[in-house]
C-alpha positions, 0 to 999 in steps of 0.5 A: 733168500739171501743176496749180496749187496755192495755199498760205497761209503762216499766219505771214506771211499770204501765199498762194504759188502753185506748179506741181505735177507728179505722178509714180510713185515706183517704189522706194516704190510710191506717188505723189509730187509735185514743186512749183515756185514760180511766185509769190505772190498780190497781196492788192489785185489778186488777180493772181499776182506772180512771185517768184524766178528766174521773176520776174527779167528775163533774164540781162544780156548782157555783151560780152567786151572787154579793158575788161570782163575783170578782171585776176587780182587783181580776179578773185581779190578777187571769188572770195574775196568770193564763196567764203569758205572756198574762197578758198585753192583759188581763189588757188592756181588763179589763181597756178598759171594765171598761172605757166603763162601766164608759162612759155608766153610765155617758151617762145614768144619766149624772153623774158617778155612784159610 
C-alpha cells in the first residue's frame, strides 16, 4: 500500500511530496520503505508541481532516416563528450566496427565500397 508523504527541506523552505511504499525486510526482520519523488508543493497555489522525470514530457519520437543518423566521426564526438574518461573504449569500439564493415564490404563485392 502506497502513501503520500510531505517533507519540508529546512535549508530551501521547499516542501517535497513523495510516494512511500512499505515492505518487510526479511534479512533485518523489520519494516522498511521506499520513496519515489512526485514533486514539490507550489507555495502560491498549494498544488503539487511535478519534478524530475515524472514531470517531463514523454520521449521525443525520432524517425530513423539517413539524414538523422550521425556518421562515425559525429558519433565519436558525441560519445566522447558524454563519456569523458571512457572515450578511449568508445573510439576503439568505433574503429573496430568500421574495420569490420570495410572488410565485409570487400568480401561481398571484391572491392571496397565507398
